N, C-alpha and C positions, 0 to 999 in steps of 0.2 A: 699047423698054425705057425705063423712067422713071428719074428721078434717084434715087428711093428704092431701086429694084432695084439700080441701080449702086452706091449707097452701102453697101447691105447686103452685096453680093458683095465689095466691096473693104474692108469693115470701117471705112469712114469715112476711109480713107487713099487715097493715089493708087495704091498698089500692090495687087494682088490679095491675098486672105487667105492663101493658101498661101505666097506670097513673103514676106509679113510674118512668118509663123511660122518659115519657113526662116531668115530673117535673124536673128530673135530667138534661135533655137536655135543658130545659128552663133556669135553673140555669147556666149551662155552657155557653149558648148563651148570657145571661145577663152579665156574667163575661168577655166574649170576647168583648162585646160592650164597657164595662167600660175600658178594656185594650186598645182598639182601640182609644177611646176618649182620654185617658191619653197619648197614643203615639202621637196622633195628637197634643195635647197640648204641649208635649215636643218638637215636631218638630217645632211648631209655636214659642215657647220660644227660642229654639236654633236659628231659622231663624232670629228672632228679635235681639237676642244678637249678632249674626254674622254680621247682617246689621249695628248695632250700632258700633261694633268694626271696621268694614271696613270703615264706614263713618268717624270715629274719626281718623283712620290712614290716610285716604285720605286727610282729612282736615289738619292734621299735615304735610303731604308731600307737599300739596299745599302751606302751609305757608312757609315751607323751600325753596321751589322752588321760591316763591315770594321774599324771603330774598336774595337768591342767585342771582336772576336776578337784584335786586337792587344793590347788591355789585358789580356785573359785570359791570353795568352801571356806578357806581362810579369809578371803576378801569379804564374803558375806558375813562371817562372824565379826570381822573388824567393822563393817558397815553397821551391823546391829549395835555394836558397842558404841560407836560414834553417835549413832542416832539416839541411843539411851543417854549418853553424856549431853548431847545437844538439848534433849528434852529436859534434863535435869537443870542445865544452865538456864534454859528459858523459864522454868518454874522459879528458880532462885531470883532471876532478874525481875520477874513479875512481883514476887514478894517484896523485893527491895524497893521497887517503884511504889507499891502500896504503902510501905512503911514511910518512904520519903514524902509521899503525898499527905499521909496522916501527920507526919512531923511538921511539914510546912503549914498545914491547916492549924495545928496546935500553936505554932509560932505566931501566926497572924492574929489569933484571938477573935473575939466576936466583932462584927461590923460596928463601926462607930456612928455617931450622929452626923447627919447631913450638914455640910458647911454652908456659909453664905454664898450668894451668887456673886461672881466676879465682875470686874469693870468691862465695859464694851470695848471691843478692839477697834483698830483703825480701819477706815474704809478702804476697799480694794481699788486697784487701778482700773481706769476706764478702758474699754476696747475689747477686742475679741481675743480670747486666749488661743494661741496657735498650738495645735497638737501635731507634732511632726511624727509621722509614721514612716519608718524605714522598712522596706521589704527586704528580707534576707532570704536568699535562695541557695540551694545546693549547687555548687559549681563543679565539684569533682568528687569521685568516690575513690578512696584509697583501699585497695583490696590486698590482703595478705593471704595468699593461698596456702602457705605453710601452716599458719596459725588459725586459719579459718575465721578471720576477723575482717570487718569493714569499718571505715570511718568516713564521714562526710566532711568535705571542706566547703565552708560557706562563703558567700559572695563578700561578706565583710572581713574576710581574712581569718576568721576564727574556725575552729574545728569542733565537730560534735564528738561526744565520747565514743570510744571504740565499742563496736557491737560484736560480741563473740558468738559465732554461729556454730561452733563445734558441737555443743549439746543438741542443737536442732538436727544436724546431719547425723549424729550418732543415733538419735531417736528414730529418724527416718530409716536408717540402715537396719536397725533392730526390727522395725515393723515390716520391712519388705523381705527380710532374710528368713 
């Protein structure tokens, strides 16, 4: 066997060709195992980080929900108190009106005797009485999108009272939500 035969069988290395391939494949397999382990570690780290982030966000959301529920309960209590006060004020106002009506009736006393018929008045003017009707129409709408209000400007230059639409939109929003 010549040196050339020996070099071709061993691929120019001291080891035979099959051993060189086996060693190279073993090194590649070892690197793939390391990469797989590193990837699994990364996945585990990312999974843990995501779980921590999600837990923190959910805890914050739960805290905000708790706070909102408490505020809603406070507002409902305040509304009940205000409703009770409004009811009481209405009752007091009704009683005061009844007292005032009774007092006015008492001040007037009983109806008196019917008086004599008065003198006849002057005769009215001859001719047709003119009734002037002026038609007023809406010329323009003033819309305030920030306050949810509208007001009509009339053709005679006057303006209609402002119409607040916010309660209407809030009611609609509650019904469709």
